[in-house]
C-alpha positions as CSV (number, residue, x, y, z in Angstrom):
1,X,-47.5,-145.5,-3.7
2,X,-49.1,-142.0,-4.2
3,X,-49.0,-139.5,-1.4
4,X,-51.8,-140.4,1.0
5,X,-53.7,-138.8,3.9
6,X,-51.4,-139.7,6.8
7,X,-53.2,-139.4,10.1
8,X,-51.7,-138.6,13.4
9,X,-50.3,-142.0,14.6
10,X,-51.5,-143.7,11.5
11,X,-49.6,-146.2,9.3
12,X,-49.9,-146.7,5.6
13,X,-50.4,-150.4,4.7
14,X,-51.3,-152.6,1.8
15,X,-54.8,-154.2,1.5
16,X,-53.5,-157.7,2.4
17,X,-52.1,-156.4,5.7
18,X,-55.6,-155.5,6.8
19,X,-56.3,-159.3,7.2
20,X,-53.5,-159.4,9.9
21,X,-55.4,-157.2,12.4
22,X,-57.2,-159.3,15.0
23,X,-61.0,-158.9,14.6
24,X,-63.0,-158.5,17.8
25,X,-65.2,-161.3,19.0
26,X,-68.8,-161.3,17.8
27,X,-71.5,-161.0,20.5
28,X,-75.3,-161.1,20.6
29,X,-75.5,-157.4,20.0
30,X,-72.3,-156.7,18.0
31,X,-71.1,-158.2,14.7
32,X,-67.7,-156.8,13.7
33,X,-67.0,-155.8,10.1
34,X,-63.4,-157.0,9.3
35,X,-61.2,-154.3,7.7
36,X,-60.1,-156.7,4.9
37,X,-63.5,-158.0,4.0
38,X,-64.9,-154.4,4.0
39,X,-62.1,-153.2,1.7
40,X,-62.5,-156.2,-0.6
41,X,-66.3,-155.8,-0.8
42,X,-66.1,-152.0,-1.6
43,X,-63.3,-152.5,-4.1
44,X,-65.4,-155.2,-6.0
45,X,-68.6,-153.3,-5.9
46,X,-66.9,-150.0,-7.0
47,X,-65.2,-151.8,-10.0
48,X,-68.5,-153.5,-11.0
49,X,-70.5,-150.2,-11.0
50,X,-68.0,-147.6,-12.1
51,X,-67.7,-149.0,-15.6
52,X,-66.6,-145.7,-17.2
53,X,-63.7,-145.3,-14.7
54,X,-60.4,-147.1,-14.2
55,X,-58.9,-147.9,-10.9
56,X,-55.7,-146.0,-10.5
57,X,-55.0,-146.3,-6.8
58,X,-55.8,-148.1,-3.6
59,X,-54.7,-146.5,-0.3
60,X,-55.2,-147.8,3.3
61,X,-54.1,-146.4,6.6
62,X,-54.5,-148.0,10.0
63,X,-54.5,-146.1,13.4
64,X,-54.7,-147.1,17.1
65,X,-52.8,-150.3,16.5
66,X,-55.1,-151.4,13.7
67,X,-58.3,-150.5,15.5
68,X,-59.2,-147.7,13.0
69,X,-59.1,-147.9,9.3
70,X,-59.3,-145.2,6.7
71,X,-59.1,-146.1,3.0
72,X,-59.3,-144.4,-0.4
73,X,-60.0,-145.9,-3.8
74,X,-59.1,-143.7,-6.7
75,X,-60.6,-143.9,-10.1
76,X,-59.9,-141.9,-13.3
77,X,-62.1,-141.2,-16.4
78,X,-60.3,-140.4,-19.6
79,X,-57.5,-137.9,-18.9
80,X,-59.3,-135.6,-16.5
81,X,-57.2,-134.0,-13.8
82,X,-59.9,-134.7,-11.3
83,X,-60.7,-138.3,-10.5
84,X,-63.4,-140.1,-8.6
85,X,-62.7,-141.1,-5.0
86,X,-64.4,-143.7,-2.8
87,X,-63.4,-143.0,0.8
88,X,-64.4,-145.3,3.6
89,X,-63.6,-145.9,7.3
90,X,-64.1,-148.6,9.9
91,X,-63.2,-149.4,13.5
92,X,-62.9,-152.3,15.9
93,X,-62.9,-150.2,19.1
94,X,-66.4,-148.7,18.3
95,X,-64.8,-145.3,18.1
96,X,-66.6,-144.7,14.8
97,X,-69.2,-146.4,12.6
98,X,-68.5,-147.7,9.1
99,X,-68.7,-144.7,6.8
100,X,-68.6,-144.2,3.0
101,X,-68.2,-141.0,1.1
102,X,-67.9,-140.4,-2.6
103,X,-66.1,-137.4,-4.1
104,X,-63.1,-136.4,-6.2
105,X,-59.4,-136.5,-6.0
106,X,-57.2,-133.8,-7.5
107,X,-54.5,-136.0,-8.9
108,X,-51.7,-133.4,-9.0
109,X,-51.8,-133.1,-5.2
110,X,-53.8,-136.1,-4.1
111,X,-56.3,-133.9,-2.3
112,X,-59.9,-134.8,-1.6
113,X,-63.1,-132.9,-2.6
114,X,-65.8,-134.9,-0.8
115,X,-69.3,-133.8,-1.7
116,X,-72.6,-134.3,-0.1
117,X,-73.6,-136.5,2.8
118,X,-71.5,-139.3,4.3
119,X,-73.4,-142.6,4.2
120,X,-73.0,-144.2,7.7
121,X,-73.7,-147.7,8.8
122,X,-74.5,-147.2,12.5
123,X,-75.3,-150.6,13.8
124,X,-73.1,-153.7,13.6
125,X,-75.9,-156.2,14.1
126,X,-77.5,-159.1,12.3
127,X,-77.7,-158.5,8.5
128,X,-74.9,-155.9,8.6
129,X,-73.3,-157.3,5.4
130,X,-76.5,-157.0,3.4
131,X,-77.0,-153.5,4.7
132,X,-73.4,-152.5,3.8
133,X,-73.8,-153.8,0.3
134,X,-77.0,-151.8,-0.2
135,X,-75.3,-148.7,1.3
136,X,-72.4,-149.1,-1.2
137,X,-74.5,-149.7,-4.2
138,X,-76.8,-146.8,-3.5
139,X,-73.8,-144.5,-2.9
140,X,-71.9,-145.6,-5.9
141,X,-74.9,-145.2,-8.2
142,X,-74.8,-141.5,-7.2
143,X,-71.1,-141.3,-7.8
144,X,-71.2,-140.1,-11.5
145,X,-73.5,-137.2,-10.6
146,X,-71.3,-136.2,-7.7
147,X,-68.1,-136.4,-9.8
148,X,-69.7,-134.2,-12.5
149,X,-70.8,-131.7,-9.9
150,X,-67.2,-131.4,-8.5
151,X,-66.0,-130.8,-12.1
152,X,-68.6,-128.0,-12.5
153,X,-67.8,-126.5,-9.1
154,X,-64.0,-126.6,-9.8
155,X,-64.4,-124.6,-13.0
156,X,-66.6,-122.0,-11.2
157,X,-64.1,-121.7,-8.3
158,X,-61.3,-121.1,-10.8
159,X,-63.3,-118.2,-12.1
160,X,-63.5,-116.5,-8.6
161,X,-60.5,-114.1,-8.0
162,X,-59.4,-114.3,-4.4
163,X,-57.2,-111.8,-2.6
164,X,-55.1,-112.6,0.4
165,X,-57.6,-110.7,2.6
166,X,-60.5,-112.8,1.2
167,X,-58.6,-116.0,1.7
168,X,-57.7,-115.2,5.3
169,X,-61.4,-114.3,5.9
170,X,-62.4,-117.6,4.6
171,X,-59.8,-119.3,6.7
172,X,-61.2,-117.6,9.8
173,X,-64.7,-118.9,8.9
174,X,-63.3,-122.5,8.6
175,X,-61.5,-122.2,11.9
176,X,-64.5,-120.7,13.6
177,X,-66.7,-123.6,12.4
178,X,-64.2,-126.2,13.7
179,X,-63.2,-127.4,10.2
180,X,-59.6,-126.4,10.4
181,X,-57.7,-126.9,13.6
182,X,-55.2,-124.4,15.2
183,X,-52.3,-126.6,13.9
184,X,-53.7,-126.6,10.4
185,X,-54.1,-122.9,10.2
186,X,-50.4,-122.2,9.3
187,X,-50.5,-125.0,6.8
188,X,-53.4,-123.4,4.9
189,X,-51.7,-120.0,5.1
190,X,-48.4,-121.3,3.8
191,X,-50.0,-123.4,1.0
192,X,-52.0,-120.3,-0.1
193,X,-49.1,-117.9,0.0
194,X,-46.5,-120.4,-1.4
195,X,-48.4,-123.2,-3.2
196,X,-46.5,-126.5,-3.4
197,X,-48.0,-127.1,-6.9
198,X,-47.7,-124.5,-9.7
199,X,-51.2,-125.4,-10.8
200,X,-52.4,-123.4,-7.8
201,X,-50.4,-120.3,-8.3
202,X,-53.5,-118.5,-9.7
203,X,-55.1,-116.4,-7.0
204,X,-58.7,-117.9,-7.1
205,X,-61.1,-119.8,-4.9
206,X,-60.0,-123.2,-6.3
207,X,-56.4,-122.6,-5.2
208,X,-57.6,-121.7,-1.7
209,X,-59.7,-124.8,-1.6
210,X,-56.7,-127.0,-2.4
211,X,-54.7,-125.2,0.3
212,X,-57.3,-126.2,2.8
213,X,-57.5,-129.8,1.6
214,X,-53.7,-130.1,1.9
215,X,-54.0,-129.0,5.5
216,X,-56.8,-131.5,6.2
217,X,-54.5,-134.4,5.5
218,X,-53.4,-134.4,9.1
219,X,-57.0,-134.9,10.4
220,X,-57.6,-138.1,12.5
221,X,-59.7,-140.8,10.7
222,X,-62.6,-140.5,13.1
223,X,-63.5,-137.1,11.6
224,X,-61.6,-136.7,8.4
225,X,-64.5,-137.3,6.0
226,X,-66.8,-134.9,7.8
227,X,-64.1,-132.2,7.7
228,X,-63.6,-132.6,4.0
229,X,-67.3,-132.5,3.3
230,X,-67.8,-129.4,5.5
231,X,-64.8,-127.6,3.9
232,X,-66.2,-128.3,0.5
233,X,-69.6,-127.0,1.4
234,X,-68.2,-123.8,3.0
235,X,-65.9,-122.8,0.2
236,X,-68.2,-123.7,-2.7
237,X,-71.1,-121.9,-1.1
238,X,-69.2,-118.9,0.2
């Protein structure tokens, strides 16, 4: 299995293991969305709609004794170094709503570049499955455009020379906006000064972005998608 975003207290599992977690009881006002059925539905819809892409990875992580799920489906088109990602989350303890985000994966380091808004299903009530399917289809129809935008942004960021001073100023901005935590600060700094992957040796904005996304791997599932989206927006628009 490829390296995956491992959350604090989280556990990497296979898709079939999601069906082993006990699903909460349904009530008059709450209809749970089973982890396994959600993963199966989003995998099926993704493969049906992303006809120009090939599925190259399925990653699932459970936290809080299975009460929280974060998952990532990775697709590749041709031989591009940047693939398409379908990230989604779910919870049984109502700590977070079902959420779906489309973006990109940088295959050499398995880092995310989530772009745009996160589609969130806020209510677990009657008709939740129809609403979820509509949400998934709408988001995935936009996926091609979002993927192409990340490719364009990546090329532009590679063309922006970035000094240590500029990188640390950006890091301060990310910390001040509560995107990078105090514990993640030294991770960004070390990845910037001593990149794990030689592809990010160049001193440019793209290398800094990947240092940030490397640090964000330790973000809890309840906020990881939002942090990736905000980091993307801050760095691309800086």
